[in-house]
C-alpha positions, 0 to 999 in steps of 0.5 A: 459270102456262102449261105448255110442254109435257109434262115428260119423267119424268126432268125436274126443272125446267121449260122455262123459256127465255125472251126476258125476266124477265116472270113470278114464280111464288109457288112453287118448285115448279109441280108436284110435283117440277118446279121453277120455271127461267127462262133469259134473256140479259143482251144485246139478243138471244141472243149480244147484246151490248148490254144488255136490262136496266137493272142496278137492275132486274134485280138487283130481279128476280133478288132477288125470283126467289131469295128464292122458291127459284127458279131463274134462269139468265142468258146472258152474252156474252164476247169473242173472248179468253173475258172475259165483256163488261164491263157484263154481268159488272158486272150478274151481280157487282150481283147477286151484291153483293146477294144476299150481304147 
């Protein structure tokens, strides 16, 4: 796996902001004391309201990441009242249901 740059002395995770989920390391640790971390969006872009992933595909990718004890962080978009958009909520709920089994 390619590094994004030097990890600060107090950093304990990789800088994993990416446009999509396109890598699955075999190990939680990318180097001693530094865990793999991926942050991406559920929309078609950062802050996007449309979907980037089919729900089944997202659930499968999330399961693979979590089973390797890695960290996946997903940006969700809210409406003007602060409610998570229904299709984003459905996707993160589907991940939660799959992982709770």
